[in-house]
matplotlib code that plots the C-alpha trace (Angstrom):
import matplotlib.pyplot as plt

x = [-18.9, -15.2, -16.3, -17.6, -14.4, -12.0, -11.7, -11.3, -8.6, -6.8, -7.1, -5.7, -2.7, -2.2, -2.2, 0.1, 2.6, 2.3, 3.0, 6.3, 7.4, 6.0, 5.7, 5.5, 2.8, 0.8, 0.8, 0.1, -3.0, -4.1, -3.7, -5.6, -8.5, -8.6, -8.9, -12.6, -13.6, -12.1, -14.2, -17.3, -16.1, -13.9, -16.4, -18.9, -16.0, -14.7, -18.1, -18.4, -15.2, -16.5, -14.8, -16.3, -15.1, -13.4, -15.2, -15.0, -12.3, -13.8, -13.8, -14.3, -13.1, -15.8, -16.9, -17.2, -20.7, -20.1, -20.4, -17.6, -15.8, -14.4, -10.7, -8.7, -5.1, -2.9, -3.8, -0.3, 0.3]
y = [-28.7, -28.4, -26.3, -23.7, -23.3, -23.8, -20.2, -19.0, -21.5, -20.4, -16.8, -17.4, -19.3, -16.5, -13.8, -15.9, -16.2, -12.4, -11.6, -13.4, -12.4, -8.8, -7.7, -4.0, -4.3, -6.8, -4.6, -1.5, -3.2, -4.3, -0.8, 0.6, -1.8, -0.9, 2.9, 2.9, 0.6, 3.1, 6.0, 4.1, 2.7, 5.3, 8.2, 6.2, 4.8, 8.4, 9.5, 6.6, 7.6, 11.2, 13.1, 16.4, 18.4, 21.7, 25.0, 26.4, 29.1, 32.6, 33.9, 37.6, 40.0, 40.8, 44.5, 46.3, 47.3, 51.0, 54.0, 54.2, 57.5, 58.5, 58.1, 61.3, 61.1, 58.4, 58.9, 58.5, 62.2]
z = [11.7, 10.7, 7.7, 10.0, 12.1, 9.2, 8.1, 11.7, 12.3, 9.1, 10.0, 13.5, 12.0, 9.5, 12.2, 14.3, 11.5, 10.7, 14.4, 14.1, 10.6, 10.4, 14.0, 13.4, 10.8, 12.9, 16.0, 14.0, 12.7, 16.1, 17.5, 14.5, 15.2, 18.9, 18.2, 17.0, 19.8, 22.3, 20.9, 22.0, 25.3, 26.9, 27.4, 29.6, 31.6, 32.2, 33.3, 35.7, 37.4, 37.9, 35.1, 34.3, 31.2, 31.9, 31.6, 28.1, 27.5, 27.2, 23.6, 24.5, 27.1, 29.7, 29.6, 33.0, 34.3, 34.4, 32.1, 29.6, 29.3, 25.9, 25.4, 24.8, 23.8, 25.1, 28.8, 29.9, 30.8]

ax = plt.figure().add_subplot(projection="3d")
ax.plot(x, y, z, "-o")
ax.set_aspect("equal")
plt.show()
């Protein structure tokens, strides 16, 4: 039974030592491991709280529903 838990115990001790000696690297790795898990878990949580995505931004200008008259000159006279 000890042979099954040995690697996990050693890994825990190694991580504990790294947290004390190389704090920045240790926490950077922890945050890096949390990122992919958040991609899977955050969208369902947002939907459960009632989040709705915003309307898409228009990509063209709407044309008026009327006959278009031809432009002559600069029309500023």
